[in-house]
C-alpha positions in Angstrom: -0.1 0.1 0.0 1.2 3.4 -0.9 0.4 6.9 0.6 -3.1 8.4 0.6 -5.1 4.8 0.7 -3.8 3.5 -2.9 -2.7 -0.1 -3.6 0.2 -0.4 -6.3 1.0 -3.6 -7.9 4.3 -5.0 -7.3 5.2 -6.2 -10.5 3.9 -3.3 -13.0 3.3 -0.4 -10.0 0.2 0.2 -11.3 -1.6 2.3 -8.4 -5.6 2.1 -7.6 -7.9 3.0 -4.8 -10.5 1.0 -3.1 -13.1 3.5 -4.5 -11.8 3.4 -8.0 -14.8 3.0 -10.4 -17.5 3.3 -7.6 -19.9 6.1 -6.8 -17.0 6.8 -4.0 -14.3 7.7 -6.5 -12.6 10.9 -5.6 -15.0 11.9 -2.5 -13.3 14.5 0.0 -16.2 13.1 2.6 -15.2 10.5 4.7 -16.3 6.8 3.5 -18.4 6.9 7.0 -20.5 9.5 6.0 -21.4 7.8 2.7 -21.8 4.6 4.6 -24.4 6.2 7.1 -25.9 8.1 4.3 -26.4 4.8 2.3 -27.9 3.1 5.7 -30.7 6.2 6.0 -31.7 6.0 2.5 -32.2 2.4 2.2 -33.9 1.9 5.7 -36.5 5.2 6.3 -39.6 4.0 5.2 -40.2 7.1 2.9 -36.4 8.1 1.8 -34.5 10.7 3.1 -34.6 14.4 1.3 -31.0 16.3 0.5 -31.7 18.9 2.8 -32.4 16.6 6.0 -29.0 14.4 5.0 -27.3 17.9 5.0 -28.6 18.7 8.3 -27.9 14.7 9.6 -24.1 15.2 8.6 -23.8 18.5 9.3 -22.6 19.0 5.4 -21.4 22.8 4.5 -23.8 22.9 1.3 -27.2 21.4 0.2 -25.5 20.3 -3.3 -23.1 17.7 -1.6 -26.0 16.0 0.3 -28.2 16.3 -3.4 -25.2 14.5 -5.0 -24.5 11.9 -2.8 -28.0 10.8 -3.2 -28.4 11.4 -6.4 -25.5 9.2 -7.1 -26.8 6.3 -5.1 -30.3 6.5 -6.9 -28.6 6.5 -10.4 -26.5 3.4 -8.9 -29.9 1.4 -7.6 -31.5 1.8 -11.3 -31.9 -1.7 -12.9 -32.1 -0.6 -16.7 -32.9 -4.2 -17.3 -36.1 -4.4 -15.5 -39.8 -4.3 -16.8 -41.7 -1.1 -16.8 -44.3 -0.9 -13.9 -46.7 0.5 -16.1 -47.6 0.0 -20.4 -47.4 2.6 -22.4 
């Protein structure tokens, strides 16, 4: 393991982080905040708003909370599912 939470291949020296290729890639927030946000989003019966998430974690701006929820929602979509209604 190298600095800044990156892993390096001993043979080719390619570096990768644990969050690379995920919704958590390049985040400046602690991973615990992301995990708590995912927990709240999936366990609240009616979901959670970005404003409530911002207040819950004391985030500096609303846009950060909105972006987190948007990334989670986009990751949860299954594009191959059947539509709920016929057109």
